[in-house]
N, C-alpha and C positions, 0 to 999 in steps of 0.2 A: 771469774773464769769458770767455764763449764767443767764437767767431770770427764777427764780422759779415761779411756778403757784400755786395759792390758790386752784384750783381744784385738782391738784396733791397732794398738802399737805393734803387735806381732804380725798382723795382716800387712801393715805398711812396711815393716822391716823386710818382708818377703815379696812385696809388690814389685813387679817388673812392668813398667808402663812408661812410655816416652814423655808423659806429662806428670810424672811422679812428683817433681818439685812443686808443680801447681797444686796437686792434691795436698801435699804437706802444708803449703802456704795457706790454702783456703781452710783446711781443717783447723789450723792454729787460730786463724781469724774468727772462724765461726765459734769455736769453743770460748774464745776470749770475749765474745760479744754479749753473753748472758750467762750468769752463774747457774741458772736452772737447766742449761742444756747438758744432756748426757749423750753418749754415743755407743754404738755397737756395730757389728758387721751384719748387714742385711742385704739380700740380693747380691752377695759376693762383692760388697763394697761398704765403705764406712757410711753410716746413717746417723742422723742427729735426731734426738727426741727432746720433747718439752712436755712436762707433765705426764711422762710415760707414753706419749703418743709419738710415733715416727712422724717427722715433719719435713725433713730435707735429707735426700740421699744422693750420694755420688752415683753416676753412671759412668763406668770405665770401659765399656765395650761398645763398639769395637776398639781395639787397643789404641788407635791413634786419636781417639776422641775423649773429651772430658766434658761432662755435663753435671749440673746439679738439678735434681728433680725436686720441686716444691710440691708437696702433697699434704693431704689432710688425714693421713693414716694409711695403713697398708692396703686397705680395701677401698674400692670406689664407694663413695657415699651416696645414699639416695637423696639426701637433703641439699642438693646443689642449687635448687631453685632459690634465687635471691642472693646467692653467694657472690660477692664481688671482692676484688682486691685491686687496689690502685697501684699501678707500676709506673711511676714517673720516670724511671730509667729507660724504659722501652726495651730492656734486655730479655724480658720473659716472653716466651711463646706458649700458647695454651692448647695442648693436644686434647684436653677435656675441660669441662667447666670448673673443676676444682684441682687441676694439676697444671703446673707450669714448668717450663724447662729453660735453663740458662746455659748457653753453649760457650765453651772456651776452646777455640781452635788451636791455641798455642799458649805458651807461657807468658808472652807479652799481654795477651788478653786477660789472663788471670790477674796479672799485676795491675793493669789499667782498670779493671772492673771490680777489684776486691772491695773497695770502700762502698761502692754501690750495692754489691751483693750482700755485704754484711748488714747494711741498712735494710735491705729486703728481708733477710733472715730474721732480724729483730722484730720486724712488723709481722712477718708470716707466722712465726711460732705463737703469736698472741691471738691469731684469728681463729 
């Protein structure tokens, strides 16, 4: 299991969001998928790191929306040429060559997509 953060625990305790249960569910699944994953609060949401690099971050704004942003660090990287990531699930949309987004419109989508998302996270943190 990854390393939970007291800051994230406090953030989630105070979080008011219609999909909070989905956030809690995904957080637990992501932390459980790799013992090297750590977390902290970044961009006013829980963010997951691997090897000290931010890799996956929740997007909780606007309030009725829940997304996971898959990225290769906090800053846009110049070395995107040649970067590829295979998404057999078809869940990822690509707003930039090295950033992907997975949308969860409701709690049912979180539950239905959780296993696929965890598999994506496992692979993504190693790229």
